[in-house]
N, C-alpha and C positions, 0 to 999 in steps of 0.2 A: 489738352489732356495728356498725361504721361503714358508711357508704354505699359502694356498689360504684363503683369508678373506671371512668369511661366512656372510650371512645376519644377523645372530644373533650377530656376532662380531660388525657389523655396528650399529645395534640397541643398543647394549650395549654402544658403544662409544657415540651415540647420547644421551642416557640417562645420562651418566656421564657428558657430556657437559651441559645438561639441569640442572642437580643437581648443578653443579658449578655455573652456571648463577644464579639460585635461591638463593644459599648461598651468592653470592656476592651482591645481591640487597635486601635481606630480612631485613637487619639492616639499610638500608638507610632511611633517612627522606622522608616521602611521598611527601613533597613539592619539594624536590630535584629530586625525581623520575619523577614527573609530569612536571618539568620545562624544557623548550626547551633551549638549549645552545645558539641558535641563531634562529631568526624567521623562517628561511627556513630549520632548522635542526630538526630532531625528538627528542622527549624526550625518556628517558629510558623506561617509561611506554608505549609509542607508539611503540617502537621497540619490546618490549616483546609481546604486543598485536598482532602486525603483525606476529611474529613468531608463536604464538598460533593459530591465525586464518588461516595462510597459511599452517600449518602442514598437514591437511588432503589432500590438493591439491598436496603437495610435495610428501607425502608418499603413498597416495592412500589407497587402501584396503590392510592392512598388512597381512591379512589372505591369500591373493593370492600370496604373495612374493615367497613362496617356489615353486609355480607352474610356475613361470616365467622362461624362458630360458635366460641365459646370452647372451648378444649381444657383438659383437666385439667393443672394445673401441680404439679410435685413439688418436692422439696428442691433437686434439681439446677438447675431453672429459677430458683428463688429466689436461689441462690448466684450463678449466672451474671448475674442481673439486678443484684445488688449489685456485682459486679465491673465490669460495664459502666457503671453509673450512678455 
């Protein structure tokens, strides 16, 4: 069996993904970033803004993560993880 993934591993993974996202949009034209592909679809700018604004709600107080006890995870949790990631 593989090693257990730590909170720090997860935070490092999130940081790598954040950095890749920023690298991929930094050189894009600002008009392109702000443009909606369709009226009911979000622009790249809106998506990134949503991620930034929702991060505190998703991650909560990171200082308390080490104090949390793991809870059992079932099939539903695994499926939801795959959908989100």
